[in-house]
N, C-alpha and C positions, 0 to 999 in steps of 0.2 A: 763863384764866375760875376766877372763884371759884365758889365753890361756891354761894352763895347767888345767881348770875345764874344757874347748871348748874338750881338748884330755881327759880327762876321761871320758866325757860322749858320747864318742865314742866309749869307751872301753868299758864304759855298753849297747852297741848297740841302742843307740839314731842316726838318719838321722840329716847327716848335717843338713838338713832342720828343724830338732829337734830343734836342738842345738839354730839355728839361731834364732826361736822363743822365748825360752828360755832365752837365751842369752840378746834379746832385749825388754823384762819383766824386767829379772835383772836390767837392764842399766836404766829401767824408774820408778826402784822402785818399783815395783808390787811383790805380794805376789803368785810367779812363781810355789810353791807346788802345787796350786790347777788346773794346765794341765801339771805338768811335770811328766804324764807318758806315758812309749812307747805304752802302748794303743790308743795314742790320734795321728791321721795321723799330721802333722806339720798346716796342713791349719785349722783342727778341733782347736788344741794348737792356730795358730794365731785368728779365732773367740771366744775364751773366754780372749785370752790378751788384746782385743778389749774391751770388756765387761768389764772387769779391771778398764782398762782406764779410761772409762764411767763410775766407782763408782758400776755397776752395779748387780745384785746378779747374779751373774754369774751358783750359785750352782744350778738354774732351767735347766739349760742346758746343764753344765760343766760333759756329763755322753758319754763315748765311744760309747752308741749306740743312740744318734743322731748322721746322718753324717753333713756336716759342712755346707751345705745348710738349714737344719733346724735349727741349731743353728744362723745361720747368721738372719733371719725371727725371729726368738725370738728376739735375742739381738736388734734389730732392734723396735724389738714389747715395750720392758723394756723402750727404748731411748727414743721412744714415749710416755712413759705414759700408755700404753694399758692395757688392762686385758687378756694378753696370756694366762689364766689358759684353756680353751674355746680348743683350739690348739697345746698347750707346751707337746706333749707327740710322743714318737719314732716311732708310729702305723698312723701319719697323716703325709703326704706327704710334704714337700715344697711347692710343687706348691701349696695346697689347704692354708696351713698355709699365703703364698705370699697375695691371694688374702682375707682372712677374715682379715689380719692386713691393705692390703690398703683401704677396705671395711669402718673400723673403721675410718682412717686417713682421710677418705671421708665422714663420718658422717652415714656410712649406717651397719645399723646391720646385717651379713649375719650368726649367729650362728644359724639359724633356717635350713638353708639347707645344715647342715655338712656331711647329708647321698649322697650328689652330690659330684662329680667329679670335681675337680679343672678348667678345662673348662670350665664346664656349670654354677660354681657358677661366674666366673667371666663376662661369659655374662649377669647374674642376675643383678650381680653389674651395669655393663655400663647398662642393659635397665632402673634399677631405677635413673641411674644419668640422663640418659637422659627422665625418667616419661613417660616408654612405657611399657606396658605390655607384660611379654612371658611367664608368667608360667602356664597358661594352654599350652601350647606347653612341657613346663620341664617336669610336671606334666604325661601327656601322656607318654614319654616316648622318645622326641626326643631327637639324642644325640648331643655335642656339635657343632660340623661342619654346623649340620641343625640350630639349635637353634640363631648361630650367623647370616647366609643368612636372616633369617625372623626379625634378630632384626634391623639387618642393615636394611632394608626395612620397617618395621613400624618407626624407629626414621626417612626419609624422608617423612613416609603419604604414602605410596602403600599401597594399600589394595593388599597384597600377599593372605592371609585367602584360597578364594576359591580356589582356585592352589596350594595347599599346602598337600601333602599326605605324611603320617610318612614313605612310604615306596621308600622316592624320599632322596637320599645321601644329602649332604650338599653341593655340587659342582650342585647339578642339581638345588635345588634350588636357587641358587647363578644366574642361568642361567636365571630361571621365574623371576626373581626381577629385572636383566640386559632390560632385553625384556620390565617389565611392567615399567620400569623407562623411558624407550625410545619410550612410546606410541605404541609396537606392540599387536597383537592376540598371546598373548602364548597359547590359548587355543589349538593352531595348533602343539606347541608339549610340553606340559606340560604334558604327557602321560608317562604310565612306562615303554610302550616298545620302548624308548628311552634311551639311555644311555646319560650323561651330555656333550660328547662330540657332538655328535650327536644333541642335541639341540642345542646348541652351534655354530654348523654347518647351522642351520636353522634358529637360532636368524639371527645368518649375514647376510642371503640369504635374511629376511623381512628386517631387515635396510640398504640391500642395494637395493629392491625393484627389485629381480628376483622372477621367478615364483618359488617358493620350490616346488611343484608338478613334477618335473625333479626327485626331488632327497631324497621326504621326507618317500621315504618307509624306514622302519624299515630295511630291510631288509639290506639294503645298511651300509656297512662299515662306520666309520665317516671318515676315507682316499678317497675313494671313494666320498662320500658325498663334501667333500672339493674341489677336481678336480669338477666335476658337477656345483658347484656353481663357483668356479671361471670362468669357461671355460662362465658360466651365464655372469658373470659381466662383460667378455669382450663381449660379444655378439656373440657369437660365436654357430653353433650349434649342442649343445652339443647330439643329438638326435644320432649322428654317432658315441658317445662312450659312449653313461652312460648305455648301457647292464651288467647287475649283472653280467656276464660272466668275465666283464674285472677288473683285481684286481687294487687295485688305482693307482702301478706303470706304468701300463700300459694303463692307462687313462693320468696319467699324460705325458705321451710322448706323447701321441694322440692329446692331448688339445695343446703340444706344436708345435707339425707340423700345425697343424691346425693354430695356430695363427702366425706361421710362416707364413706359405701359404698364410691368408688374408691380413696380413702384407705388403708382397711381392708384391700382385695382385693391393694393395692401391696403393702400389710406381707407377704404372702405367707400362705399357708393352713396352718393346723398340721396338718405331716403326721401326725401319734399319735394324732389328735382323730377319735372315731367307730368305734375297736376297738369291735367288738362286746362286749355282756356275753350275759349268759346268756339276757335273759330276751327281749332282742333277735330272737338265733335261734330262741326258740319262737315269737315270732309271726311272721315271715318262714319258718320251713319250709316247705319243698314239698313235695309226695309222693313225689320222687326223691330224698329225704334231702341236700338243697342248702340252705342260707339264705341272703340278702345283706342286707347291713348295709350301706346310704349314709350319709356322715359327715354329720355335721349341716348345711356349708355346703354338701353334694353336690357336692364336689371330689375325694373320694375311694368305692370302692365295693369290698368285701369280700365275698368268699365264702367260705361252710364247708359243708365236707361234713362232715355226720353221722354219717350212715351208711358206714363204712369198705367200705372192699375193693370197690369200684363204679369203674367203667369210664362214659366220655359220648363220647358224640357229639360234634363242634362245633357241629350241628346244634342237638342237646340242648339244650348248654351257653346257644350264643346267645337260644336260645328262650326258655330259663328267666330269663337276663341281662333281656330285652326284657320279658319278665311284671313282672319287677319293677323296670322306667324304669330299667334302665341302658343306654343306649344307644351311648353314644359315647366313647373315648378307652381304649379295649379292649388291657388289657397281654399283647399275645400270647404272650410266653412262658409267664407264667404259665396262661394258659388251655388251653397246648400241654401244659404240666406236668399240668393234673387231667384233662385226655384219656387219658396215657399213666399214670394213677395213680398220678403222682409228688405225693403231698400226703399231711398229718396234719391232727391236728386243733385246728391256729390257724388263724384266718382269712387267708384267703391276697389279696393285692390283684390283683384282679379288674379295674379299669377306675380311671386317672385323668381327672380335667379338663386345662384347661388356664388358667392365670392370664393372665389379660389382662398387657400390657404397653403403659405410656404411649408416646406418639409423644415424640422427641427432640423437644427445644426450638427455640427458633428462635436463629439465633446470625450474628452477627456477622465477616464474612472484610475484615480490614484489609490495604491493598497500602500502610501504613506502620508505622514501629515505632511500635508504642505504648509501648516499657518504655525509651526512652530515659531515665534517670537523672535527668539536669542537675544532678548531685552531682559535687564535685569529688574526684579521688580522694589521700586523706590517705597521704602518702610514709611511709619506714622511722625518717627522724628528727623526723616527727610534722607534720611541717609538709604544707602542701595544694597539690594538683598542678593549674594554675587551665590551665594548655595544652591537655592531654593531655585534654581532657574532650568528650563529647558532647553539648551544650547543648543541641540543639533537631532536630527533625526537620522536614527541608522537601519539600513538594509544588510543581508546577508547575499550571501552568494549565490544564484539557482531561484531566490525569492523575484515573485511577479512585481513587477512593481507599477506598473500601468495596464491600460488594455483602450485602444480606442472604439469608442459608439460611431460607424458611419452616419454621417448627414442621411437623412430621410428624403424618399421624393415628397412633393405635396400632395394638396389634395387641390384634384381640376371643379372650377365651379363651371356655369353653365350662364347662359342668357332666357330668358321668356321666349325668345323665340326656337330653343332647343339649340341651339350656335356654343359648342366645348369655351373653355377659358383655359387653354394648360396653365397650372400652378406649376410657381418656380420650387423647384430643390433647393434645401438647405445646402449652406454651407461649409463646406471641409475646412479643417484647421492642418495647419503642416503638420510631420511628422516631426517628432522629439529629437533631435538631435544633443550631443555631448558626450561625454566618455562617462565607462564602468558598468554598459548595460549592450543585451543585445537585442535585437527585435526578430521577431520570428516571421517566417516568409511570407504569413497575411500582413504581415506590417503595420499590424496592431495589436500586437501581442508582446510587452517590452518585459526584460529580463536583467534582473542586474548581474555583472558577472564578477563581480568581488565585493569581498565584505569591507562596510565602511559606511562614510557619511555621505549622506544623500543632500542637495539642494535644485531645487526648484526655481528657474527664474524663467519666465512666459512657457516657450517651450522646449527648452535647454535644459537638461539632466546633467548634474555633472557627481557620480560615486567617486570620491574620492577613498583609498584604503587609509584603513583605524587600525593602530595599532594602539590595543588596552590591557596594562602592567598596574600591578599594586603600587611599585615605588621604583625610582630611581636613587639610586645610594651607589659610593664607592664602591659598595660590595658589587652594586649588580653592572657600573661601568658605563662609560658614556653611551649615548643614543643618539643613531643618526637613520630617520628612516624617512622613504621617498612616501608620504601620503600626510594621514593626522595621525597623534597622537594623544590619547587620554591616559591618565598617570590618576589613580584611583587612591593614590595616598601622596605620601610625601617625596618632595627634590629634597636631597642632602645637597650636603657643601662638596664642595668640588669639580661637580660633576657639570658636564656637558649634553643639552636635551637640542637637536636639531630635527627640524622636519620640513619638507616642503611645503604644507598643509596646515591647517590647523592645530595649536596645542592647550588642551584644555587638562588644567591641573589639579586636584579637588583637594589635596593635602596642602600644606605649609611650603613654603619654599624656599631653601637657606641660599646662602653661596656659591649660587651654579651661574651657569652662562647658557641661558633659552634662547634659541634663533629658529623664526617660523616664516614661512614664506604665505602665511597665511596672517590668520589672526592668533592672540594669545589670550586667556581667559582663567588668570588664577582666583580658584575660589574664598583662598585663604588668607591670599595674599602673600607679600614676601619680605624679610627681613637677611639682607645681604652682610652686614656689618658691613659695608662698601666695598666688598670682592666681587660681587654678582653683578647679573646683567641679562638683559631681556633687549630681545633685535624682533619686528617683524613688521611683515611687508605690509602690513593691515591695522586693523585695531588693537587697542591693546586696552582690555579690563579686569583690574583688579580690586581684590577690600580693602587696601593698602600696601604705600611702599614706604622701605624703613630703608635708606642706606643703599640704595639701588641705582644703577645704571639706566636707564630706560631710553629706547628710539622706536616709533614708532612711525610708518609709513603715511596712517591714517591719524585716526584721534585716538585718545586717550584719557580715562574714566575711571576714575577709583576714587573713594570715601577720604581717605587722606593720606597723606605724604609728606615724610617727614627724614631732612636730611639726605634727598635724591638729589636727584638730577634726570630730569625729564625734556624729552622732546618732542614734538611732535609737529608732523608736517600739515595736519592737520588743527584739529579742537584739543585744548587741555579741560577737563573739565574736573575740579576735586571737589565733594560734595560739601565736608565739613571744613577741613583747613588746610592750608600748605605752611608748613611750618620750617625753616634752614633750609638749606640749598638752594637749586635753582630750575625753574621751571622754564620753557623755551616752546616756543608756537609758531607758528609763521599766520595764523588764524586769527584765534580769540585763547583768553585765559578765563576760566570763569571759577572762581573758588567762594568759600564760605568764611572761614577766617584769611589771611595773610600774613604770617609770623605770627609771635607770641608778646605778654607782656615785657617781657626782660627783654625783649628788642633782641631774637636772635634774627643773623642776618640772613633774609631771605630774597633771593633774586626773580626777580619776572621779568622775562624777553619775547617781545614780538618783532621776529628780523625775518625780511625777505631772505632766503639763503645768498651765503655767499656765493654758490654754484650759479644760479638767477646771475647777481651781480657781472661776476666774471664771463660769463656768455653773454652778455647784454654788450658787453666790452668787445669782447671777443667778433659781436656780428657786426656791432657799428663798424669797426676795423675792416673786415671787410668785406661790408658795404662801401666803406671808402674807395678802400684799394678797388674792386672790383669797377667802381663809378671811374677811378682815373683809366686802369684797364680799359674799359667798353669806350672812355673818349678817344683814346688812344687808337684804337681797330676802327671806331666810326672814321678819324683822319686820314688814318691810314687805305681807308676804304674809297674816301672820296681823293683824294691822293689819285689813288690807280684810277679811278675812273675820269681825271681829269686828263690824266698821261694817254690813255690809252682811248681806242675806237672802242664799242662794245662788243663789234667780231673779234677784235684782239683780247681784252679783259677777261671775258666769257670762256677764253680758252687757257688760259695763265693760270697754273695751279695754284698759285699764291692769294691770285682773287677770289677763287672759290674756298680756300680754310680764311681767308679774315672775314669773308659772307657767311660760315660756317661758325665760325668762333662770336661772333656778334650775334646771332641767333642763340649759341650757346651760356655767352654771359649776358645777354639779357634774359635768359631762363634762368640761370645764379642769382641773380639780383634780386627778381621775384621771388625764390623761396626764402632770399636770406632777409627780404622784405616781411615774409612770413613769418619768419625765426622771431624779427626784431618785436612785431607786435604780440608775438605770444608770449614774448617774455617783459612787454611795456604793461598787457595786463597781471602777468604775476605780480611784478613790480607797486602796480596800482593798488592790488589787493592790499598792500598795506594802509591806505585808507579807511579801510572796513574792517579792519581788524581794532581789537577791543579787548583790557583786560576790566574783568568786572568782579569785585568784592562783594560781596551779601553782606557781611559786617564787618569788623574794623579790621582794616589795614596798621598792620601797627608801626610806631617807630621801630628801623632797624627793617621792613621792607624797603625796595627798591623797585624804579620801573624803568625798564627802556624802550622805546621805538628804533628800532636802526640806529642806538649811537645817543639818541633825547634821554637823558635821564627826569627822572622824578623820583623825590625822597619821600615816604608816606611818612604823618604825623597824627595817627592814633583818628583818622577819619573813618567815619562809617559810610558805608554801604554809596561805595561809589562806582565810577565808570571812565576809565582812560581811554582816548583816542588820538591817533594823526587825525589835525586839522590846519591845511596851509603851514606846512613845515614846521608845524609845533604844537608840544602835547596842550589837547584839552583837557580839564577834570570837570565833570561834571558828578554832581548829587542826585544819588536816585530818588 
């Protein structure tokens, strides 16, 4: 479009944004007359232009009564070849259009639920994808948030129905779900008298094993509950501040004071503190020539005999001490010394209080080994022993796996005045969570419910079902198991072994296909003659690879790699040598030797995934597009503000839609910027990547860092890295 045309359109009342979209259409040879109408906002024009560019029947939505979001949903539906007639109406909100469109793309027909809002339709769609039934709750009138929490629980196999009421809000149902997921007795808080914040505080208390009866009164505000819960978790005597008369800030203050007091007392009292000064003696001097000084903290009392060469009876001394408020912790040996006249002019420690002792913290007793290292042993020659390694610990269904020993009460102390010092109770540990076990009603005894491998991470236990077999061959057939697999013998040619968890094979592996949702450990190694492969979501460890294709979502470690293709999202470490084939990593490759003396071609590559680069391109394009759309929206917003008085525009549907769209678009841009930053960090990881060869990098070895090439020439002990967009070679 020539400048004169642009100027003419501006004079006719078109905005700059509208002119840009018209010009873009003309430059692309499109029939812009379809949207060359001042009634369309620029962002509406853009949706029509995009439809024309894709040869879509834009007449379906090229109407001013559709907002741009509705236009976009209709356009995308047309582009995907969907029957958009069911929702192509200005009365159907774009959110509902979107759910119907996405449902069709996923093979789910949601047209029979048009009477519901977009949020409910989305939950129905998600439920159908997960094969759970929420329609009963939908038909009963549960709202979007309620149905969402119920759906999430049902998808995880949690029986939430007995605790759900239609009067519960979605966030309250979510608290019930969280409690059930962690094996709590939610009946104590799944009650209408609690709001969701109160439910949360009771749930957190149950998880922390504290006595919730101290604060489970619905009359407490949730903030008060929180202060009492935190006090209980710290072992404090919350009875000193749990009264309903104290608002939460006052409770917080008292809790902090108690905590500081107890922590101070537990650091011991200074035994040198309180040695009486001369003026103290004068003030406390008795008629019998005795003086008493009590240390500032009341933990020690000192007796001074001012008038020498006197003797005292026990009754006389005790009576005097009591008159000076010294009533407990009398040091009998020192009292006896004074009675017998064995004293000097220095103060004598006559009484000592008792320091309070915090109770022992709660602890778990585990009935399985928690220290299985799961790491291969390094042999004297530097190679790795994969055979004589304990890779896992197993338990049987019905086996007791853990017992919780509760925190103990502390031992109270006292001052020499007889005043008691309350000790802190020990701290409890949160309940164990995880899968594959149950807990008794005492909430202390844990039992395995399946045979399987057990893993402990902090307070999370996972017991995955374990299948143990002697061998897998063509005679036994393929294997697909939900859990972990241990094969004691060989895995023959032509078979497929799949598991959702770890796969451990003790015998040799031939031309087989191994797929794992966890880790793969091959104690003997694998030779597949180019016909076998391993794919694991986690790490892969093997004695050797020969003519194998290997992919690991984590790291790869092996002693030797010959004519194989290895790819790791993490690191690759080959203890002895990589000879032939290709090894690729996103982070680091380490090997003893690379290639061999006869110059076999060996390829080592450090590559940031193509998918990351593709996602970065898409994200940048989406950011650019969103920035343009936001600017267009902001211009339209200003245009409406300039044309109409506040009382008029605030009642205009289009004004409110633009305002909402600006908020939505700004949020979208923030999310895209976060995605971009994450991708940038991933792409920058290339700068930290290394290829390390501890022995010789023989002729025939090539190394590549995202396309930058380096050829080896019998160099010894080297490191290659990226530096300022070039390859940097270091001699170690």
